FILOKOL-656562 format. One record per residue: residue in one letter; x negated, y negated, z of N, C-alpha, C in turn. Coordinates in steps of 0.05 Angstrom, whole numbers, padded with zeros to 5 digits, always signed. Each point is the difference from the previous one (the first is absolute). Layout:
BEGIN
aXYZXYZXYZ;...
end
This chain:
BEGIN
m-00127-00232+00072-00004+00034+00005+00003+00000+00021;l+00021+00026+00004+00007+00012+00026-00025+00000+00019;i+00016-00007+00022-00019+00003+00024+00004+00019+00022;k+00022-00001+00005+00018+00030+00016+00025+00009-00009;f+00019+00017-00001+00020+00007+00009+00003+00031+00012;k+00017-00019+00015+00012+00011+00026+00028+00013+00004;v+00003+00032+00012+00035+00005-00006+00003+00012+00027;r+00016+00009+00010+00010+00003+00023+00025+00018-00005;n+00009+00019+00012+00020+00016-00003+00026+00002-00031;f-00016+00006-00014+00009+00002-00027-00009+00032-00003;k+00019+00016-00017-00011+00025-00014-00011+00012+00024;t-00030+00009-00008-00015+00028+00022-00014-00016+00014;f-00006-00034-00006-00009-00013+00022+00019-00009+00022;k-00009+00015+00025+00017-00005+00026-00013-00026+00016;d-00031+00005+00001-00008-00022+00015-00026-00021-00027;e-00003-00028+00006-00006-00015-00014-00022+00014-00014;a+00000-00007-00028-00027+00013-00015-00003-00034-00015;t-00030-00001+00000-00014-00020-00014-00024+00010-00021;l+00009-00015-00018-00018+00000-00028-00018-00017-00003;s-00021-00002+00006-00023-00024-00004-00020-00001-00016;f+00000-00025-00012-00016-00009-00028-00022-00016+00016;v+00002-00005+00017-00029-00013+00015-00026+00021+00006;a-00015-00009-00013-00031+00013+00005-00005+00007+00022;s-00014+00025+00000-00013+00010+00031-00027-00025-00007;n-00011-00001+00029-00025-00010+00001-00020+00024+00002;y+00010+00022+00008-00024+00024-00005-00009+00008-00023;d+00018-00001-00017-00011-00003-00025-00012-00013-00022;k-00012-00030+00012+00001-00017-00021-00019-00006-00005;d-00029+00026-00002-00020-00001-00024+00016+00026-00012;v+00019+00008-00012+00010+00024-00017+00016-00014-00015;m-00005-00002-00027+00012-00006-00023+00011-00030+00007;e-00006-00020+00006+00009-00022+00018+00013-00024-00022;e-00022-00001-00025-00002-00014-00026+00026+00008-00019;d+00014+00020-00002+00016+00009-00020+00024+00004+00019;n-00003+00017+00018+00034+00009+00013+00006-00018+00018;v-00012-00024+00008+00012-00021+00024-00002-00026-00017;v+00019-00008+00014+00000-00032-00009+00002-00018+00018;a-00016-00022-00002-00008-00015+00028+00019-00023-00009;i+00009-00002+00029+00026-00026+00005-00021-00028+00011;d-00019-00007-00005-00011-00027+00011+00019-00006+00025;k+00020-00015-00009+00021-00016+00010-00004+00009+00030;y+00014+00031+00001+00016+00009+00021-00026+00018+00020;n-00025+00005-00008-00015+00015-00002+00005+00023-00005;l+00018+00013-00019+00010+00020-00002-00014+00025-00019;r+00001+00011+00005-00012+00030-00022+00021+00012-00006;l+00011+00006-00024+00021+00009-00010-00007+00020-00023;l+00016+00034+00005-00007+00017-00026+00013+00009-00019;r-00013-00002-00028+00017+00000-00026+00015+00020+00000;s+00001+00022+00015+00008+00028-00001+00001+00016+00023;a+00024+00024+00001+00003+00020+00014+00014+00014-00008;v-00003+00025+00006+00007+00031-00009+00007+00013+00034;v+00025+00013-00004+00009+00013+00025+00008+00028-00013;y-00012+00017+00023-00003+00035-00002+00019+00005+00021;g+00007+00027+00001+00015+00011+00020+00018+00030-00012;a+00005+00013+00016+00007+00025-00007+00032-00003-00010;n+00014+00019-00021+00027-00007-00018+00025-00013+00028;a+00010-00014+00000+00028-00008+00021-00015-00009+00018;s-00026-00013+00000-00014-00013+00032+00011-00028-00002;g+00010-00013-00030+00002-00034+00010-00011-00013-00018;k-00013+00007-00023-00014-00018-00010+00027-00011-00023;t+00008+00016-00016+00023-00014-00017+00024-00005+00021;k+00006-00009+00016+00014-00012+00024-00012-00028+00012;l-00031+00008+00003-00009-00035+00002+00006-00012-00027;f-00003+00006-00022+00003-00019-00027+00039-00005-00002;d+00016+00023+00012+00033-00009-00007-00005-00022+00027;a-00006-00007+00022+00000-00019+00021-00002-00031-00018;l-00025+00001-00018-00011-00022-00009+00018-00008-00021;s+00006+00020-00008+00022-00008-00025+00030-00010+00014;f+00001+00020+00013+00032-00016+00017-00008-00018+00011;m-00021-00022+00013-00005-00023+00007-00002-00018-00022;r-00011+00007-00027+00001-00017-00016+00021-00006-00013;y+00011+00020-00004+00033-00002-00022+00022-00019+00021;f+00002+00015+00032+00019-00016+00020-00009-00030+00001;t-00028-00005-00001-00004-00025-00008+00007-00014-00020;i-00006+00004-00019+00005-00019-00029+00033+00003-00002;t+00016+00025+00013+00029-00001-00024+00024-00002+00032;s-00012-00006+00027+00023+00008+00024+00015-00029-00011;s+00006-00021-00002+00016-00019-00012+00019+00008-00024;k-00009+00018-00014+00009-00007-00021+00016+00023-00004;d-00012+00025+00004+00005+00027-00005+00017+00016+00029;s+00010-00008+00013+00019+00009+00024+00022-00012+00003;q+00021+00003+00011+00017-00016+00017+00018+00004+00017;a+00009-00017+00019+00008-00003+00027+00007+00024+00003;g-00019+00010+00028+00012+00031+00009-00007+00018-00014;e-00014+00006-00022-00021+00018-00011-00025+00010+00018;a+00007+00036-00004-00030-00004+00018-00030-00001-00012;i-00010-00006+00023-00036-00006-00009-00010+00024-00010;e-00014+00002-00014-00014+00036-00007-00028+00005+00013;v+00004-00003+00026-00025+00005+00016+00013+00029+00009;d-00028+00021+00005+00002+00028+00004-00018+00003+00017;p+00017-00001+00035-00025+00008+00017-00004+00023+00007;f-00019+00013+00015-00011+00028+00010+00019+00010+00013;r+00004+00021-00014+00028+00015+00007-00009+00026+00020;l-00021+00000+00010-00004+00029+00013-00008-00010+00030;h+00012-00023+00011-00007-00009+00026+00033-00007+00009;t+00007+00003+00017+00034-00013+00006-00012-00027+00008;e-00011-00022+00008-00003-00029-00003-00012-00013-00023;s-00021+00011-00015+00005-00010-00027+00020+00001-00014;l+00017+00027+00002+00015-00006-00020+00021-00019+00002;e+00003-00015+00027+00020-00021+00000-00019-00025+00005;d-00024+00000-00001-00015-00033+00001-00003-00013-00029;s-00012-00015-00004+00007-00015-00018-00036+00004-00016;s+00001-00014-00024-00027+00007-00020-00009-00020+00002;e-00030-00013-00008-00018-00020+00001-00012-00004-00021;f-00001-00011-00005-00027-00009-00033-00013-00024+00016;e-00035-00005-00013+00001-00021-00006-00034-00004-00016;l-00011-00026-00016-00011+00004-00024-00016-00024+00011;i-00020+00002-00007-00026-00022+00005-00011-00002-00021;f-00009-00026-00013-00005+00003-00034-00007-00029-00003;l-00031+00001-00016-00007-00025-00007+00010-00005-00030;h+00011-00035+00000+00013-00002-00026-00009-00032-00004;n-00014+00000-00024-00016-00033-00004-00012+00001+00023;n-00017+00020+00013-00021-00011+00013+00008-00002+00032;e+00031+00004+00000+00002-00006+00029+00017+00023+00011;i+00004+00003+00030+00007+00022+00008+00032+00001+00009;y+00017+00015-00011+00025+00006+00013-00002+00023+00018;r+00026+00000+00007+00009+00022+00022+00027-00010+00000;y+00015+00034-00008+00026-00002+00001+00007+00024+00008;g+00031+00006+00015+00011+00032+00000+00027-00007+00014;f+00012+00020+00008+00033+00002+00001+00002+00029+00016;e+00023-00007+00019+00008+00027+00009+00025+00004-00007;a+00007+00023-00006+00028+00010+00001+00013+00022+00006;n+00023+00002-00005+00016+00027+00004+00014+00000-00012;k+00028+00022-00015+00010-00001-00015+00021-00022-00005;e+00007-00006+00024+00022-00021-00003-00010-00036-00004;k-00028+00000+00010-00009-00039+00004-00028+00005-00001;i-00005-00027-00007-00029-00003+00009+00000-00015+00031;l-00017+00014+00009-00011-00010+00038-00016-00016-00001;a-00020-00001-00016-00015-00010+00000-00013-00020-00016;e-00011-00022-00013-00015-00003-00020-00020-00024+00004;w-00023+00004-00023-00020-00019+00014-00022-00008-00021;l-00012-00024+00006-00022-00011-00042-00012-00013+00024;y-00030-00001-00003-00021-00018+00009-00019-00007-00016;y-00018-00025-00008-00012-00005-00020-00021-00015+00016;k-00025+00008-00018-00023-00007+00012-00017-00007-00019;p+00003-00028-00001-00018-00015-00029-00029-00003+00004;k-00012-00007+00026-00020-00001+00002-00006+00022+00034;t-00005-00011+00027-00002+00028+00021+00014-00001+00015;k+00016-00022+00006+00025+00006+00015+00028+00015-00013;e+00019+00017+00013+00018+00012-00014+00022-00023+00008;i+00015-00005-00028+00028-00014+00012+00018+00019-00004;e+00019-00009+00023+00032+00021-00007+00016-00025-00021;i+00010+00019-00017+00021-00013-00018+00029+00008+00008;f+00005+00024+00012+00017-00002+00014+00007+00036+00007;y+00018-00005+00023+00004+00018+00025+00030+00013-00004;r+00008+00019-00006+00035+00009+00001-00001+00023+00014;d+00030-00003+00022+00000+00017+00016+00034+00001+00001;e-00006+00022-00025+00037+00016-00013+00006-00032-00008;q+00022-00016+00000+00009-00017-00009-00003-00034+00009;s-00026+00005+00025-00007-00024+00010-00025-00006-00018;f-00005-00019-00010-00022-00011-00012-00017-00018+00013;e-00019+00008+00025-00005-00016+00011-00031-00022+00000;i-00019+00020-00022-00012-00033-00007-00008+00002-00032;i+00006-00033-00005+00000+00008-00032-00016-00028-00005;h-00017+00003-00008-00026-00019-00016+00020-00022-00016;p+00000-00026+00016+00013-00016-00028-00010-00009-00016;t-00033+00000-00007-00009-00009-00015-00015+00027-00020;h+00003+00017+00003-00011+00032-00017+00028+00009-00015;f+00020+00004+00029+00022+00008-00011+00028-00017+00001;k-00005-00020-00019+00017-00031+00001+00034+00012-00002;k+00005+00025-00018+00028+00008+00005+00009+00016+00012;g-00016+00016+00018+00005+00010+00014+00017-00006+00026;a-00001-00024+00016+00017-00007+00015+00036+00001-00009;m+00001-00013-00022+00024-00001-00014+00018+00026+00003;i-00015+00021-00023+00002+00019+00010+00008+00017+00015;a-00016-00003+00023+00009+00004+00023+00023-00005+00008;k+00006-00030+00010+00020-00020+00006+00027+00010-00018;e+00009+00012-00025+00011-00002-00015+00016+00031+00000;n-00020+00014+00016+00010+00029+00003-00005+00013-00020;l-00018+00001-00026+00003+00012-00025-00024+00029+00003;v-00002-00004+00027-00018+00031-00005+00021+00031+00019;r+00002+00017-00021+00015+00014+00014-00017+00020+00015;e+00013+00016+00018-00017+00008+00023-00016+00025-00012;n+00013+00015-00027-00015+00021-00024-00011-00013-00017;a-00019-00015+00005-00018-00023-00017-00024-00017+00013;l-00013+00000-00023-00027-00015+00021+00005-00021-00005;f-00013-00019+00014-00001-00029+00003-00021-00006-00028;l-00026+00008+00004-00014-00008-00027+00015+00004-00027;s+00015+00017+00001+00010+00014-00028+00024-00028-00006;v+00021-00002+00015+00009-00011-00009+00004-00039+00006;a-00041-00003+00006-00004-00029-00004-00015+00004-00026;a-00004+00010-00011-00016+00002-00031+00026+00007-00015;q+00025+00007+00005+00017-00006-00017+00011-00030+00001;f-00004-00016+00019+00006-00025+00004-00023-00017-00019;n-00022+00016-00004-00030-00017-00014-00010-00016+00013;d+00006+00016+00033-00026-00015+00018-00029+00014-00009;e-00014-00021-00006-00030-00006-00006-00012+00027+00006;f-00003-00005+00036-00015+00010+00005+00006+00037+00005;a+00018+00012+00001+00021+00023-00001-00002+00013-00027;t+00001-00019-00014-00005+00000-00037-00022+00016-00002;k-00030-00015+00010-00025+00011+00005+00001+00027+00003;i+00009+00004+00022-00001+00025+00021+00015+00021-00024;i+00015-00007+00002+00018+00025-00027-00017-00005-00031;n-00015-00007-00006-00007-00004-00021-00027+00026-00004;w-00014-00008+00029-00028+00012+00004+00005+00034+00007;f+00041+00007+00013+00008+00027-00001+00000+00014-00021;t+00013-00021-00019+00008+00011-00029-00022+00010-00022;d-00025-00012+00008-00034+00007-00001-00005+00012+00000;l+00007+00014+00030-00008+00024+00016+00011+00026-00019;k-00011+00018-00013+00012+00021-00017-00011+00034+00022;t+00038+00009-00007+00003+00029+00010+00004+00017-00023;i-00017+00026-00004+00011+00012-00026-00009+00022+00013;s+00021+00020-00016-00002+00039+00002-00015-00001-00016;g-00026+00023+00009-00013+00014-00033+00015+00023-00006;l+00025+00012+00014+00012+00022-00008+00022-00016-00024;e+00001-00028+00011+00029-00006-00025-00013-00013-00022;e-00008-00002-00022-00017-00009-00015+00035-00017-00016;k+00024+00010-00004+00015-00021-00015+00001-00025+00022;a-00010-00001+00025+00016-00036+00008-00023-00017-00009;y-00030+00014-00002-00012-00014-00015-00023-00008-00027;e+00025+00015-00024-00010+00009-00024+00010-00021-00014;s+00020-00007+00002+00013-00026-00013-00019-00023+00008;f-00010-00003+00022-00017-00024+00010-00030+00006-00027;t-00009+00028+00008-00021-00002-00024-00010-00004-00028;i+00027+00001-00005+00018+00004-00033-00009-00032-00007;n+00018-00016+00021+00003-00029+00000-00021-00009-00004;q-00018+00005+00023-00032-00002+00002-00013-00004-00028;l+00004+00021-00014-00017+00015-00024+00012-00012-00031;a+00031-00007+00010+00006-00023-00025-00004-00028+00004;n-00007-00005+00029-00004-00029-00010-00019-00010+00018;g-00026+00005-00015-00025-00015+00004-00028+00019+00014;n+00014+00024+00014-00022+00007+00018-00009+00029-00019;k+00001-00003-00026+00004+00031-00016-00039+00001+00002;n-00017-00012+00001-00025+00000+00000-00004+00014+00028;q+00006-00013+00015-00015+00016+00035+00013+00026-00005;i+00025+00002-00004+00008+00020+00011-00014+00023-00019;i-00003+00004-00027-00014+00012-00018-00023+00009+00011;d-00014-00016+00007-00035-00002+00007+00001+00014+00026;f+00023-00005+00023+00010+00017+00023-00002+00038-00008;i+00019+00001-00012+00000+00024-00017-00028+00013-00011;q-00009-00017-00017-00025+00015-00019-00015+00008+00021;n-00010-00020+00028-00014+00011+00012+00010+00020+00017;a+00017+00017+00007+00014+00021+00010-00014+00018-00024;d-00009+00006-00017-00005+00018-00018+00024+00010-00015;f+00021-00005-00005+00015+00012-00011+00002+00008-00032;n-00019-00012-00009-00003-00001-00029+00021-00010-00016;i+00017-00026+00016+00013-00016-00015-00014-00020-00008;e+00009-00008-00028-00013-00021-00018+00008-00031+00008;d+00034+00008+00004+00012-00020-00005+00039+00005+00005;i+00013-00022+00010+00028+00007+00007+00013-00021-00019;s+00021+00011+00003+00023-00022-00023+00024+00012+00016;i+00020-00021+00002+00027+00000-00004+00021+00008-00023;e+00011+00017+00008+00024+00004-00031+00026-00008+00015;s+00017-00002-00023+00025-00018+00012+00017+00000-00025;i+00028+00000+00014+00023-00009-00020-00003-00023-00001;s+00002-00005-00030+00011-00025-00014+00024-00007-00009;s+00008+00027-00016+00023-00006+00001+00025+00024-00007;e+00019+00000-00007+00020+00019+00011-00003+00020-00011;k-00013+00004-00029-00017+00019-00018-00011+00028+00018;d-00023-00015+00015-00019+00011+00017+00014+00021+00021;i+00024-00006+00011+00012+00018+00022+00008+00027+00001;p-00026+00014+00006+00005+00029+00001+00029+00015-00005;s+00000+00015-00020+00044+00012-00003+00004+00013+00026;e-00019+00016+00013+00005+00016+00017-00002-00011+00023;m-00002-00028-00002+00010-00010+00033+00020+00002+00006;p+00013-00005+00028+00021-00001+00008+00019-00021-00011;d+00024-00002-00003+00022-00024-00016-00005-00030+00019;k+00001+00005+00025+00001-00030+00022-00025-00003-00009;l-00011+00016+00001-00040-00013-00001-00006-00014-00019;k+00012+00017-00028+00003-00023-00020+00009-00025+00000;e+00029+00004+00007+00015-00030+00003-00021-00019+00016;l-00011+00003+00024-00006-00015+00012-00027-00009-00011;i-00018+00022-00014-00032-00011-00020+00019-00024-00012;s+00010+00008-00013+00014-00013-00022+00003-00030+00006;s+00016-00002+00023+00012-00018+00005-00024-00021+00008;n-00020+00004+00015-00032-00009+00002-00002-00016-00017;i-00005+00025-00023-00014-00008-00030+00018-00027-00013;k+00019+00001+00004+00019-00026-00005-00003-00022+00009;k-00011+00003+00022-00008-00021+00019-00033-00012-00001;g-00011+00015-00015-00026-00005-00005-00024+00008+00023;k+00021+00023+00018-00023+00009+00012-00019+00021-00015;k-00023+00010+00019-00015+00014-00021-00002+00026+00022;i+00010+00027-00011-00002+00025+00010-00033+00015-00013;i+00004+00008+00031-00029+00016-00006+00007+00029+00002;s-00008+00015-00019+00011+00025-00001-00025+00020+00009;d-00029-00006-00001-00020+00021+00013-00030-00019+00003;i-00018+00010+00007-00023-00010-00002-00015+00021-00016;t-00018-00007-00014-00015+00012-00022-00032-00001+00015;t-00017+00019+00000-00023+00004+00006-00015+00008-00033;h-00018-00013-00005-00025+00001-00019-00022+00010+00006;h-00002+00026-00020-00024+00024+00008-00019+00002-00027;k-00027+00010+00000-00014-00002-00026+00012+00028-00002;v-00010+00004-00033+00001+00038-00011-00027-00014-00010;y-00008+00029+00012-00032+00014-00015+00005+00022-00013;d-00023+00000-00016-00005+00032-00016-00015+00018+00016;d-00009+00022-00024-00024+00015+00026-00025-00002+00002;d-00008-00029-00021-00029-00009+00017+00009-00025+00019;f+00017-00006+00009+00013-00018+00019-00011-00029-00011;n+00012-00001-00025+00004-00027-00005+00026-00002-00009;i+00001-00027+00002+00028-00014+00005+00016-00008-00024;q+00024+00021-00007+00012-00003-00020+00023-00013-00002;d+00012-00003+00027+00029-00017-00007+00005-00008+00026;t+00027-00011+00012+00008+00002+00025+00030+00001-00001;t+00011+00007+00014+00026+00022+00012+00013-00011+00021;n+00025+00002+00002+00018-00015+00016+00012+00011+00021;f-00002+00006+00022+00019+00021+00025+00011-00026+00011;s+00029+00014+00011+00015-00008+00011-00011+00000+00031;m+00001-00023+00018-00002-00006+00029+00016+00025+00014;v+00024+00007-00011+00027+00004+00023+00000+00033-00008;d-00001-00001-00032-00006+00034-00008-00023+00021-00003;d-00026-00019-00003-00026+00012-00010-00020-00008+00021;e-00001-00017+00022-00023+00009+00022+00010+00007+00018;s-00020+00003+00016+00002+00013+00030+00008-00015+00020;n+00002+00016+00018+00028-00009+00021-00024-00031+00012;g-00024+00017+00007-00026-00022+00008+00000-00024-00025;t+00000+00001-00008-00003-00024-00024+00026-00013-00002;k+00030+00008-00006+00010-00014+00006+00010-00024+00029;k-00015+00013+00022-00009-00007+00027-00016-00015+00005;f-00026+00000-00012-00017-00014+00003+00002-00034-00019;f+00010+00008-00024+00018-00023-00024+00021-00015+00020;f+00013+00014+00011+00035-00015+00007-00020-00014+00028;i-00019+00012+00021+00001-00014+00013-00018-00026+00003;s-00015+00008-00031-00030-00027-00002+00025-00026+00008;g+00020-00009-00009+00017-00022-00004-00004-00012+00029;p+00003+00010+00021+00005-00007+00027-00022-00003+00013;i-00026+00019-00007-00020-00003+00006-00021-00028-00010;l+00004-00004-00022-00017-00019-00019+00017-00033+00014;d+00024+00005-00005+00018-00023+00016-00014-00010+00034;a-00004+00016+00019-00004+00000+00027-00030-00011-00008;l-00014+00010-00020-00030-00015-00002+00012-00034-00005;e+00006+00006-00016-00001-00036-00024+00006-00020+00011;n+00019+00008+00024+00015-00015+00015-00003-00005+00028;g-00010+00023+00013-00019-00002+00026+00027+00014+00026;y+00010+00014-00013+00036+00013+00016-00019+00027+00014;t+00012+00000+00023+00003+00028+00007+00011+00016-00010;l-00004+00025+00002+00019+00029-00021-00006+00028+00019;f+00018+00004+00017+00007+00025+00010+00012+00026-00020;v-00011+00021-00003+00002+00023-00023+00009+00018+00019;d+00025+00010+00010+00001+00028+00002+00003+00018-00012;e-00034+00023+00004-00004+00025-00010-00013-00014-00032;l-00019-00014+00004-00010-00012-00027-00010+00024-00019;d-00016+00016+00020-00017+00024-00016+00020+00023-00011;s+00032+00000+00007+00010+00017-00016-00005+00004-00032;r-00011+00020-00002+00003+00002-00041-00027-00015-00002;l-00016-00007+00013-00039-00015-00007-00016+00020+00009;h-00016-00007-00017-00024+00022+00010-00017-00019+00023;p-00020+00016+00017-00003-00017+00024-00021-00019-00018;n-00016-00001-00023-00024-00024+00001+00021-00021-00016;l+00024+00000-00008+00009-00019-00012+00014-00014+00034;v+00010+00010+00019+00000-00015+00026-00020-00013+00006;c-00026+00016+00003-00014-00021+00013-00010-00028-00016;k-00003+00013-00036+00009-00023-00010+00014-00030-00004;i+00030+00008+00016+00016-00018-00004-00007-00019+00029;m-00006+00015+00025-00011-00014+00019-00023-00006+00002;s-00025-00002-00011-00024-00011-00015+00004-00026-00016;l+00023+00002-00012+00010-00034-00005+00005-00020+00009;f+00018+00010+00032+00007-00008+00017-00017-00010+00021;n-00021+00018+00004-00023-00005+00016-00024-00016-00017;s+00008-00024-00013-00028-00008-00016+00010-00033-00002;k-00019-00007+00011+00001-00033-00010-00003-00004-00033;k-00009+00013-00015-00003-00005-00025+00026+00005-00013;y+00014+00025-00002+00031+00007-00021+00018-00013+00027;n-00002-00006+00024+00020-00010+00023-00005-00031+00010;p+00004-00018-00025-00018-00023+00017+00023-00022+00016;k+00023+00013+00003+00026-00016+00006+00002+00015+00029;n-00012+00023+00010+00006+00016+00031+00022+00016-00008;a+00005+00010-00023+00027+00019+00003-00008+00023+00027;q+00025+00012+00003-00002+00017+00011+00017+00033-00001;l-00010+00006+00009+00013+00031-00004-00006+00019+00018;v+00022+00029-00001+00018+00007+00032+00011+00019-00018;f-00012+00023+00003+00013+00029-00009-00005+00024+00027;n+00019+00020-00007-00005+00021+00012-00002+00017-00010;t-00019+00029+00006-00008+00014-00017-00010+00028+00017;h-00007+00022-00014-00007+00020+00012-00029+00005-00012;n-00008-00020-00019-00021+00011-00022-00029-00009+00025;t-00014+00012+00013-00015+00003+00014-00035-00005-00012;n+00011-00002-00030-00036-00012-00011-00005-00022-00001;l+00023-00022+00008-00007-00028+00003-00021+00003+00035;l+00010+00017+00017-00026-00009+00024-00012+00009-00002;s-00016+00021-00025-00031-00002+00001-00010-00014-00035;a+00018-00019-00005-00011-00011-00026-00011-00030-00001;n-00005-00005+00031-00015-00023+00001+00012-00025-00006;l+00027-00010+00009+00019-00010-00012+00009-00019+00026;l+00000+00025+00019+00019-00018+00023-00015-00002+00026;r+00006-00013+00015-00011-00011+00030+00013+00015+00020;r-00009+00003+00023+00024+00014+00016+00021-00018+00015;d-00004-00023-00008+00022-00015+00007+00036-00008-00023;q-00013+00016-00015+00018+00000-00041+00009+00032+00013;i-00003+00012+00015+00005+00029-00002+00021+00002+00025;w+00029+00011-00011+00017-00006+00023+00021+00028+00002;f+00001+00010+00022+00015+00027+00003+00027-00003+00010;t+00023+00018-00012+00022+00004+00016+00001+00030+00010;d+00011-00002+00031+00004+00028+00009+00023-00004+00018;k+00013+00026+00012+00021+00007+00011-00009+00004+00018;d+00018-00005+00026-00001+00018+00026+00024+00026-00005;r-00006+00013+00026+00026+00030+00009+00014-00017-00006;y+00009-00023+00002+00036-00003+00009+00002-00017-00028;g-00016-00001-00023+00010-00010-00020-00010-00033-00007;a-00011-00011+00018-00009-00018-00012-00019-00009-00005;a+00003-00027-00022-00031+00002-00017-00018-00026+00016;k-00025+00002+00005-00017-00016-00006-00021-00012-00021;l-00014-00027+00006-00005-00001-00014-00032-00014-00002;y-00025+00010-00008-00025-00006+00010-00024+00000-00017;s-00016-00012-00003-00025-00001-00020-00021+00006+00010;l-00017+00016-00013-00023+00007+00001-00021-00010+00022;a+00006-00033-00005-00019-00012+00016+00014+00002+00033;d+00020+00004+00002+00011+00008+00033-00001+00021+00006;i-00019+00018-00009-00014+00026+00011-00023-00002+00014;k-00006+00000+00024-00031+00006+00005-00014+00014+00000;n-00019-00009-00003-00029+00026-00001+00002+00003-00032;v+00010-00019-00022+00006+00013-00023-00026-00019-00021;r-00028+00017-00011-00015-00019-00008-00002-00006-00029;k-00016-00021-00008+00014-00018-00025-00013+00027-00015;t-00017+00009+00004-00012+00028-00028+00017+00024+00008;e+00014-00001+00008+00017+00025+00010+00008+00010-00029;a+00006+00023-00001+00008+00020-00027+00028-00004+00006;f+00014-00026-00013+00029+00000+00011+00018+00022-00010;e-00001+00010-00025+00022+00019-00010-00003+00026+00010;d-00024+00007+00010-00007+00025+00011+00011+00004+00020;n-00002-00028+00022+00010-00002+00028+00030+00008+00003;y+00018-00019-00025+00017-00005+00004+00022+00028-00015;i-00015+00016-00016+00017+00019-00011-00004+00023+00023;q-00019+00004+00020-00012+00012+00015+00020-00010+00030;g+00016-00024-00006+00015-00004+00024-00008-00014+00016;k-00023-00016-00003-00018-00009+00029+00016-00033+00003;y+00012-00007-00017+00013-00032+00000+00031+00008+00002;g+00011+00024-00003+00022+00012+00012+00023-00009-00034;a+00021-00006+00000+00017-00010-00022-00006+00024-00022;t-00006+00021+00019+00011+00028-00028+00013+00021+00010;p+00019+00013-00006+00014+00016+00003-00007+00020+00010;y+00009+00013+00030+00002+00015+00014+00015+00034-00013;l-00017+00015-00015+00010+00028-00019-00003+00024+00019;k+00021+00002+00010+00007+00031+00019+00001+00021-00021;e-00013+00028+00016+00001+00021-00018+00022+00008-00006;l+00002+00005-00030+00032+00018-00014+00002+00015+00012;k+00029+00014+00002+00011+00021+00006+00015+00010-00021;l-00012+00014-00019+00018+00008-00020+00007+00035-00003;n+00021-00001-00003+00011+00033-00002+00004+00013-00018;y+00001-00006-00022+00001+00007-00030+00012+00032+00004;g+00020+00002-00015+00011+00024-00002+00008+00017+00025;k+00003-00015+00020+00009+00019+00022+00023-00001+00002;n+00016-00008-00013+00034+00004+00013+00009+00006-00032;l-00021+00005-00025+00013+00005-00026+00014+00029-00001;
end
């Protein structure tokens, strides 16, 4: 489970911003049983979900971008970059000092009931610092600390291959020590990289990015779960099936020649080519008796909302099944507010989320604030100051906010900030016509 994520000087975040999943003590009597996971070993209480609100261009997506960058760079920096290539950090551009300053990232997380803290500081040319700490019980152990190309502390037991890698100068200045160690199959480093791999970040606006994942889930044993998920959303879908091209004669004649050749080649190799997803619906007579069933194409016939809900079902069910942390940018795009509430309620549930998966998403859907699904510490805001720098804070950070307040009404009225300031429009229609 994710405990904290910190970012400094990346895109719209000039100063350090911290997203915390540590449950507030002030809300101990609010939805504690379902929304909070107690980690008795560390006397720690962690939240199962969080939602981020804010005006357009306030930093909601940039927060997710920061996490996505850290995840991607940690996993791939040793293998997807070459010596001298720029690191894709993007410092805050609206201040002279931050523009030349480094960016910093840190994650604290619980993995196999043990706490880890990993982070790094970088500019476009090189890694300036990198650190990894491990807390198996109550005391935090330093695994390594890197100061540019100087590797000062390397734990001999937990990071066995680290000393060799550093001594042989195998870490480029634009690559992460942790990532390189995992490439050399260091057991401790591989464990951390695997956790980063299981940390999921997707965009609710780009279905193509997870469409194939959901289709594979449908084809490989999770069909019943997906259909149950869809049926509970009231789309009147009875069943879902996969349409595939199994022979060259099934290839549509109107398809471009190059695509035909590619499909034909894959068929000869024995690969399954999926052509469409079919949904099955009941057909009724005038007396509303079932007479038949008919098939719709998911792509051509179903609504955009149905397609979105179907395609995102794969990542959601995968996270719940395996206990992953899932970040979704714009989850509520093209989804009814009640569906978004339903998804969140699954994560905020001991029954449906026994492995303590976490869901984080940004939204403009204020219905969630009055749906009795969220505690104050699960509600977060991004807001920009007059100089374009974003800050991140939770409702629990704001003084004098009562547990029983009308959160939705107060937010819309601007009591918590993070809403757009709308100036009076000055329109002169036809003045110069």
